[in-house]
N, C-alpha and C positions, 0 to 999 in steps of 0.2 A: 563394224556400221561404224564409219570414223563421224563423233560430231566437232566442227570449227566453232570455233566459239569468233564472233566478231567484233572487235574489241573500238571499232568506228566511232558509235557516239562516245566515247568514252573521248576520243580525243576531240572532242568539240569542249570540251570541260576541266580536264588533266593537264594540267602544262607538267613536265619536266617529267612528266612519268614513264617516256619509251626504252627505260631499261627492265623496269615491272613488265611492263608490255609482252617483252622478248622472251623476257623469262618465262611468265608464261603459255604463250605461244609454244615454248621447248617442250612446257610440261605437260603439253596440252599433245603431242607428236605422238605415236604408237612406241614405244620402244623394246624393247624385247626382253621379255621376261629371265634374264639374267637375275639371278639370286646370289651368284658365289663372289668371294669371299660375301659370307653374313656378317652385320655390321648392326654398331646402336647410334641413334644420334640422342646425345642427351642435353639438358638445359640448363648451368650448373649453378646461375646467375643471371642478372640482369642481363648483363654483356659477357655473357662467358660462354664458352658451348663445346664438346667433344664430344670424338668420334673415338667407337670400341670398335674397331676390328679383327674377325679372328683370322689369321696368317698362318693356320697350323705346323710347318716347317719348313718358312720362310726366316732366312736369316736378314738382319741388319744385311747386308750389303746386295740382296737381290732385290732391295722394296726401293722405288725411287718416291719420294714425294715434293711433287710440281705448285709452287704456290702462286699461278695469274692473276692480276688482275681480275676480281671475281669468280676465281675458281679453281678447284682444289686437284689435283690428278693423283691420284696413289694406282703406281703398276708395279705388279709383282711378277719378276720371271726365273722360274726355280732352274739353279746350271744343273745339266745333268751327274745324275749320280750316281759313282763310282761302287758298282759291289761285290766284285771278281770277279774270274774267271770261274768257279763255282758256284751263283747264287743266281739265282733267278725267287724272284718274284709266284710265290702260288694263290695269291689276293692282292690287291692294290687297294685300299678302302683311303689311302689319304691322298688328298685332290689337290697335286702340285700343278695345276696346269695357271697358264700366263694369264695376269688380268688386267684390267685396267674400270679404276673406279673415278666416275665426275664426281663431285658437287657442286654446287653454283654457291657461292655465297655470296652476301648480301655486302653494299658499301660499303667501306670500312671493316668490314670483316677479316682480318687476320690470322694466322698461322704463328702462333704461338709458343711451343715445343713438341715435340712427337719424343714415343718411347715406346719398348715393341720387352715385353718383358711375356714369359712365359706361351706363347703362341700371341698375344694379342695388340696387336698396335694403338695405342693409345694417341688420341691426337689433340691439344687442346689448343678453344682460338677466343680470340677477342675480339667484341668490338672497340677499335678505340676512333675516337672520333673526334678531328684535329680542331682545336682550338676557337679556331675564326667559324667555323658550322655550328659552333654550342650556343643555344640559345642566348641573347645574352640583352639585359637590358636597355631601354632608351630613356632618357630621361625628356621629361616636356617641358619644354621650352616657355616664358612667361609672353606675353602679347607683345612683339615686335614691331614697332614705329618707324617708318622710313625717318632715317635720319637720328635716329637711336644714339647716336656718337656726337651727333653736335648739341651745343648747349638750345635748350628752348627760347623764346626769340617772348618776352614779353612786350615791350609796342615794336609795333612798325615801326622803319625808318622815314625819317619825316623829309619833304620833299620838298626842296631847296629853289 
């Protein structure tokens, strides 16, 4: 049974939240339960995050990270292993299948760096809000009188 959320009442009072509604709608769609490769998402600071993904058996050149606006795509494709003419698998338990994992990123979240060590792919993310979008203090001016730049007239002009 699929439950669909109706965000139309929120459109009457929310302005500029279109992207949030799109993300919520896409998250509510039923997606296949693919939990490979396993990963962790860690918040390491107010504006810093880390994704750690277990990619045992993959080399750096077999992994691809693509940073698109508001989307991080991690994919892996294993090259064909050369075993030799006499070798054959008796048991193959290391998953080396091709994968693609997508992460929706909030506005202004960018990939800072990525590293691969001991079979763990670590991706550092940072939220970098541009100066123009940061909150700023607005000075309140005093009362403005029409023609404040012209000198005050004390007496009316005399009629001739």
